[in-house]
C-alpha positions in Angstrom: 13.8 3.7 -37.7 16.6 1.1 -37.8 17.0 -1.8 -35.5 20.0 -0.1 -33.9 17.9 3.0 -33.2 15.1 1.0 -31.7 17.5 -0.9 -29.4 19.2 2.3 -28.4 15.9 3.9 -27.4 15.0 0.7 -25.4 17.9 1.3 -23.0 17.8 4.9 -21.8 21.2 5.8 -20.3 21.4 8.1 -17.2 23.0 11.4 -17.8 26.0 10.8 -15.5 26.7 7.4 -17.2 26.5 9.0 -20.7 28.8 11.8 -19.5 31.4 9.2 -18.3 31.1 7.2 -21.5 31.5 10.3 -23.6 34.6 11.4 -21.7 36.0 7.8 -21.9 35.5 7.8 -25.7 37.2 11.2 -25.9 40.1 9.9 -23.8 40.4 6.8 -26.1 40.4 8.7 -29.4 41.9 12.1 -28.4 43.5 11.5 -25.0 44.9 11.8 -22.7 42.1 13.9 -21.2 42.8 16.4 -18.3 40.2 17.9 -16.0 40.2 20.9 -13.8 39.0 20.8 -10.2 35.4 21.2 -11.3 35.6 18.2 -13.7 35.7 20.3 -16.9 37.9 19.1 -19.7 41.0 21.3 -20.0 44.4 21.3 -21.7 47.3 20.1 -19.6 48.9 23.5 -20.5 46.0 25.6 -19.2 46.6 27.9 -16.2 44.0 26.5 -13.8 44.0 27.5 -10.2 42.1 24.5 -9.0 44.6 22.0 -10.4 44.7 19.7 -13.3 44.2 15.9 -13.0 44.2 13.2 -15.6 40.8 11.7 -16.4 40.3 8.3 -14.6 39.6 6.2 -17.7 39.7 2.9 -15.7 37.4 4.2 -13.0 34.9 5.6 -15.6 34.9 2.3 -17.5 34.3 0.4 -14.2 31.3 2.7 -13.4 29.8 2.3 -16.9 30.4 -1.5 -16.8 28.6 -1.7 -13.4 25.6 0.1 -15.0 25.7 -2.2 -18.0 25.7 -5.3 -15.8 22.7 -4.0 -13.9 20.7 -2.7 -16.9 21.6 -4.4 -20.2 20.4 -7.8 -21.3 19.7 -9.9 -24.3 16.8 -8.6 -26.4 14.8 -9.7 -29.5 14.0 -7.4 -32.3 10.9 -8.0 -34.4 11.9 -7.1 -37.9 8.3 -6.6 -39.1 7.0 -4.1 -36.5 10.3 -2.7 -35.1 9.5 -3.9 -31.5 12.3 -4.6 -29.0 11.3 -7.5 -26.7 12.8 -8.9 -23.5 11.5 -12.4 -24.2 12.0 -14.5 -27.3 8.9 -14.5 -29.5 6.8 -17.6 -29.6 4.4 -18.9 -32.1 0.7 -19.1 -31.5 -2.4 -20.9 -32.8 -4.8 -19.2 -35.1 -8.7 -19.5 -34.8 -8.6 -22.8 -36.7 -6.0 -24.4 -34.5 -3.1 -24.0 -37.0 0.3 -23.2 -35.5 1.8 -19.9 -36.7 5.5 -19.3 -36.2 6.5 -15.8 -35.0 7.6 -13.3 -37.7 11.2 -12.7 -38.5 13.2 -11.5 -35.5 16.8 -11.0 -34.4 18.4 -12.0 -31.2 20.8 -9.3 -29.9 23.0 -10.3 -26.9 24.0 -7.8 -24.2 27.5 -7.5 -25.7 26.1 -6.2 -28.9 23.7 -3.9 -27.1 26.7 -2.5 -25.3 28.5 -1.9 -28.6 25.4 -0.1 -30.0 25.1 2.2 -26.9 28.7 3.1 -26.4 30.7 2.2 -29.5 32.7 -0.8 -30.4 36.0 0.5 -29.0 34.7 1.6 -25.6 32.6 -1.5 -25.3 35.7 -3.6 -25.4 36.9 -1.8 -22.3 33.7 -2.0 -20.2 
């Protein structure tokens, strides 16, 4: 698995947040997006009895941004074993007292994590 896949798996996204992010991405790339009274995506030309409203892109981005603020943080990726860590790796002493530096790792800040999870374009709005 790639570093991106490991980091994506480290931050599970709740279904409702993922749905909002997907709809916001759809609105960005294919919009404007319209919804029927039940929240289903429809065409603005559909004959819908419950009424058609425009998707609230700004509100969706605010909700996703709140989730990101509460759940995303800087992580460290160990390139040798594929582990995602919350704390920066530190060296250690071996049995003979020699200092061993940690293996190669990458620091991934929360902005980059957001880009990995939601895409670069949407991440710039949240």
